[in-house]
C-alpha positions in Angstrom: -46.6 -47.3 -55.4 -48.8 -44.4 -54.5 -46.4 -44.1 -51.6 -47.5 -41.8 -48.8 -45.3 -42.2 -45.7 -48.3 -42.0 -43.4 -50.7 -44.8 -42.7 -53.5 -43.5 -44.8 -53.9 -44.8 -48.3 -56.8 -44.0 -50.7 -57.6 -47.4 -52.0 -59.9 -47.8 -55.0 -63.0 -49.9 -54.9 -62.2 -53.6 -54.8 -61.4 -54.6 -58.4 -63.1 -57.8 -59.5 -60.6 -60.3 -60.9 -61.8 -61.9 -64.1 -61.7 -65.7 -64.0 -59.4 -65.8 -67.0 -57.0 -63.5 -65.3 -56.8 -65.3 -62.0 -53.9 -67.4 -61.0 -54.2 -71.2 -61.2 -54.5 -73.0 -57.9 -51.2 -73.0 -55.9 -48.7 -75.5 -57.3 -48.4 -78.6 -55.2 -44.6 -78.6 -55.6 -44.1 -75.3 -53.7 -43.7 -75.1 -50.0 -46.8 -74.9 -47.8 -46.1 -71.3 -46.7 -45.7 -70.3 -50.4 -48.9 -72.1 -51.3 -50.7 -70.2 -48.6 -49.3 -66.9 -49.8 -50.3 -67.6 -53.4 -53.8 -68.6 -52.3 -54.1 -65.5 -50.1 -53.1 -63.2 -52.9 -55.8 -64.6 -55.1 -58.5 -64.3 -52.4 -57.3 -60.9 -51.1 -57.2 -59.5 -54.7 -60.7 -60.7 -55.5 -62.5 -60.1 -52.2 -60.4 -57.8 -50.1 -58.7 -58.5 -46.8 -61.7 -58.2 -44.5 -64.0 -60.2 -46.7 -61.6 -63.1 -47.0 -61.6 -65.8 -44.4 -58.9 -68.2 -43.4 -61.2 -71.0 -44.6 -61.2 -69.4 -48.1 -57.4 -69.3 -48.1 -57.1 -72.8 -46.8 -59.6 -74.2 -49.3 -57.7 -72.7 -52.2 -54.4 -74.0 -50.9 -55.8 -77.5 -50.4 -55.5 -77.4 -46.6 -57.7 -77.5 -43.6 -58.3 -74.1 -41.9 -56.2 -75.3 -39.0 -53.3 -75.8 -41.5 -53.1 -72.1 -42.0 -52.2 -71.4 -38.4 -49.4 -73.9 -38.4 -47.4 -71.5 -40.7 -49.0 -68.1 -40.0 -50.4 -67.1 -36.5 -53.2 -65.0 -38.1 -54.6 -63.8 -41.4 -52.9 -60.5 -40.7 -49.5 -62.2 -40.4 -50.1 -63.8 -43.8 -50.9 -60.4 -45.3 -47.7 -59.0 -43.7 -45.6 -61.7 -45.3 -47.1 -61.0 -48.7 -46.7 -57.2 -48.2 -43.1 -57.5 -47.1 -42.3 -59.9 -50.0 -43.8 -57.5 -52.5 -42.4 -54.3 -51.2 -38.9 -55.7 -50.7 -38.9 -57.1 -54.3 -40.0 -53.7 -55.6 -37.3 -51.9 -53.7 -34.6 -54.3 -54.9 -35.9 -54.1 -58.5 -35.7 -50.3 -58.5 -32.2 -50.2 -56.9 -30.9 -52.6 -59.5 -32.4 -50.6 -62.4 -31.0 -47.4 -61.1 -27.5 -48.9 -60.5 -27.2 -50.2 -64.0 -28.1 -46.8 -65.7 -25.5 -44.6 -67.3 -27.4 -41.3 -66.8 -30.3 -39.8 -64.8 -32.6 -40.0 -67.8 -31.8 -43.7 -68.4 -32.2 -44.4 -64.7 -35.6 -42.7 -64.5 -36.8 -44.4 -67.7 -35.7 -47.8 -66.5 -37.0 -47.5 -62.9 -40.4 -46.1 -63.7 -40.7 -48.5 -66.7 -39.7 -51.5 -64.6 -42.1 -50.5 -61.8 -45.0 -50.1 -64.2 -44.3 -53.4 -66.0 -44.2 -55.3 -62.7 -47.6 -53.8 -61.8 -49.0 -55.3 -65.0 -47.1 -58.7 -64.9 -48.0 -59.3 -61.3 -51.2 -57.3 -61.1 -52.9 -59.5 -58.5 -49.9 -59.4 -56.2 -49.6 -55.7 -56.7 -53.3 -55.1 -55.8 -52.7 -56.8 -52.5 -49.4 -55.2 -51.9 -50.6 -51.7 -52.7 -54.1 -51.6 -51.4 -54.4 -54.0 -48.5 -51.4 -53.1 -46.4 -53.4 -50.5 -44.4 -55.1 -53.4 -42.7 -51.8 -54.5 -41.1 -51.2 -54.1 -37.4 -49.5 -50.8 -36.4 -46.1 -52.5 -36.0 -46.2 -54.3 -39.3 -47.6 -51.2 -41.1 -44.7 -49.1 -39.8 -42.2 -51.6 -41.2 -43.9 -51.6 -44.6 -44.1 -47.8 -44.6 -40.4 -47.6 -44.0 -39.8 -49.8 -47.1 -42.2 -47.6 -49.1 -40.2 -44.5 -48.0 -37.0 -46.2 -49.3 -38.7 -46.8 -52.7 -39.6 -43.1 -52.8 -36.0 -42.3 -52.1 -34.6 -44.3 -55.0 -36.7 -42.3 -57.5 -36.4 -39.0 -55.7 -32.6 -39.3 -55.8 -32.6 -40.0 -59.6 -34.7 -36.9 -60.2 -32.4 -34.8 -57.9 -29.4 -36.1 -59.9 -31.1 -35.1 -63.1 -31.8 -31.6 -61.8 -28.2 -31.2 -60.7 -26.9 -32.3 -64.1 -29.2 -30.0 -65.9 -31.1 -32.8 -67.6 -34.3 -32.4 -65.7 -36.3 -29.3 -64.8 -38.4 -30.0 -61.7 -39.7 -27.5 -59.1 -41.1 -30.1 -56.7 -39.1 -33.3 -56.4 -41.2 -35.0 -53.7 -44.5 -34.2 -55.6 -43.0 -35.4 -58.9 -41.7 -38.6 -57.3 -45.2 -39.3 -55.9 -46.9 -38.6 -59.2 -44.6 -40.9 -61.1 -44.9 -43.8 -58.7 -48.6 -43.3 -58.4 -49.2 -43.6 -62.1 -47.2 -46.8 -62.2 -49.1 -48.3 -59.3 -52.4 -47.5 -60.9 -51.6 -50.0 -63.6 -52.5 -52.9 -61.3 -55.9 -51.4 -60.7 -57.0 -51.6 -64.4 -54.7 -54.2 -65.9 -56.1 -57.6 -66.9 -54.7 -60.3 -69.1 -57.5 -59.7 -71.6 -56.2 -56.2 -72.3 -54.4 -56.1 -75.6 -51.4 -54.3 -74.2 -48.4 -56.3 -73.0 -46.7 -55.5 -69.7 -43.5 -54.7 -71.7 -45.2 -52.1 -73.8 -46.8 -50.5 -70.7 -43.3 -50.4 -69.1 -41.8 -48.7 -72.2 -44.6 -46.2 -72.4 -44.5 -45.2 -68.8 -40.7 -45.0 -68.7 -40.7 -42.7 -71.7 -43.6 -40.6 -70.2 -41.6 -40.2 -66.9 -38.6 -38.7 -68.8 -40.8 -36.4 -70.9 -42.4 -35.1 -67.7 -39.2 -33.9 -66.2 -37.0 -33.2 -69.3 -35.5 -29.7 -69.3 -36.9 -27.5 -72.1 -34.1 -25.9 -73.9 -34.7 -22.2 -74.5 
């Protein structure tokens, strides 16, 4: 995530979602709240939060507009649920990747690679999670910003460990952390299923790049 810990985020222009890349309609077998979240992700990713109406979301989920409010008091509450799901999943994913690594280099390669791969595999979800959260209420936004700070911390601690072990050479740990997470986040802006690069190959490339950026140059 391009993860500033203030409320401001420089969101790119809304990225059109190609029809071939869009999710199918929400599955009827899922719970109604999940169907609504899936429908909202499609609409928010394609239109943006403000341009999407509850009627748009309800229609895609196969419900009446009133049906949305049974499960979510407002469109903003629906965005908050999506944002919290995505940020929490990302944090858990990075913690797990870091915990399983045997060295700082392996940890950095795995965490950045996993993060980049997810932003390709779930690019619609990621566009909403990354670029729409500034539209949350102040209370909800503060909660999401706290999770984003925790995500920053996972990667920053890996870089600090690599510097301490002599594997990495980094003068500015916070700046380097932000740069690495930002490049992974940017994948969701340009990725599309019609691109002839797999999420796995993107993850491998970005993980390797992250390690090369901080590797200590032996003199």
